[in-house]
N, C-alpha and C positions, 0 to 999 in steps of 0.2 A: 445464476453463475456463482454467487457467494457460496451456496451449498456445494456446487461442483468443486470449487477451490478447496473447501474444507475436506471433501472426500479425497482430492488429490494429495493434500498435505497430511492425510491419515488422522484427521482430527474432527470428524463430522459432529461429534458430541459438543464441540466447542462453539459451533455456529448456532448461536441462540438469538441473534438479532432478528427482529420482526420487520416486515415491510414498513410498518408505521415508524419504527425507530429509524430505519435508514432514510425514509422520506423526510422525517423531521431533521435529521443530521445534515441532509443535503439541501433541503428546500425550506426549512423552518425559518422562524423569525431571526435566529442567530445561527446560520450554518456553521457547523464545526468541521465539515469535510467537503471535499469536492470530488467529482468523478468525471471521467471521460469514457466514452463507449466506443469500441471499435466495431464497425459495421462492414460486413462483406458487401462489396459493391455489386456483385452479381445477384445476390439473393435478398439484400436489404436486411438480413438477419444480424442481430447483435452476436458477435463472436468473441468479445473480450472487453475487459474494463481495467481502468487504473483508478484506484481510490486513494486520495492523498489529503494531507493537511499541512498547514504551515508550522514550521518549527523556528527556533531562533538560536543563533550562535552568539554567545557572549564574547567570544574571541574575535569574531569578524564584525559584530555589531549590526548584523542584518539578518533578515529572515532567510529561510531555505524551505525546500519542499521535502517532506517525509512521505515517501510512497508506502502506504500501508499494504496495499494489495495490487498486484499486477497478475491478471489471469487472461489466458487465451484458450479457448476451447480446443481440445486435442485435434479435432479435424481441421482446424484453421491454423494450427502452428506451422511455422515456416512460410507463412504468407505475408510477412512483414507487419502484421498488426501490433505485436509487442514493441517492435522498434518504432513504429509510428506513434504509439502511446508515449513511449519514453522521449521521443523527439519532441513531442508537444510539451511535455513537462520541462524539458531542457529549454525550449523556446520561452516558456513562461518565466523560468529563472532568469534567463538573459534579459528579456524585456523588462522585468521588474527589478533587476539588480540583485536578485538572490544569488548567493554564492555557493550553495550546496544543494544537491539532489541526492538524497540518501534513502536507503532501504535495507531490509534484512533479507537473507535467503537461508533456507534450511541447509545444513551441512551436507545432507545426502542428495540434494537436488542438483546433480552434476549437469544436466542439460541447461538449466537456468544459469548456473554459475558460468558455464562456457559462453552462453549468450551474452551475459553482462560483461564479462571480461573482453569479449570480442568488440564490444562497444567502447572499451576504454575504462570501464569501472574497475576499481580495485578494492579488495577486502581491507577492512580496517583492523589490522592485527593489534592485539593487546587490549581489546575491548570485549567484554562479555555482557550480553543483554540480561538484565534482571527484570522480574515482573512480580508485582503483588496482585493477587486476585482473590476472589471468593472470601473464605474465612480469614486468611491472613490480612487481606486488605481491610476487612471489617474490623478486625481486632485492633489493628494499628490506628484506624480512623476513628475509633470511639473515643469520646472524651474520658479523661481519667475519672474514675469513680462512678462512671455511668453503667 
């Protein structure tokens, strides 16, 4: 499903994670991420997932959840799976005293934006996501003189 999501987001070349990397991130000695799987009750088939990790708000002084990926297979969309996954993350936030559930959405993804806004989510105007990867990350991360 990770590769399906990359195809949907028009970035299949960016999906380089291996099964081993994902397994270690989710189930290794020091898990860095968590996942929930949506299963179709009629078939028992996995139809979606939410992959998330903890973030921290210095302003609120508590953790929150950052939803890295939410994906529901096209044939299962509209069946309540995405809402169920988000409801579970919201439940975890409430139960643990986390004050934020955040994620990013591609500007062109109108169906997802409409879905999120129908749940009460609101875009955070005035913020632009920045990212360092590949060569730029390596360059900045090298020790001076190395």
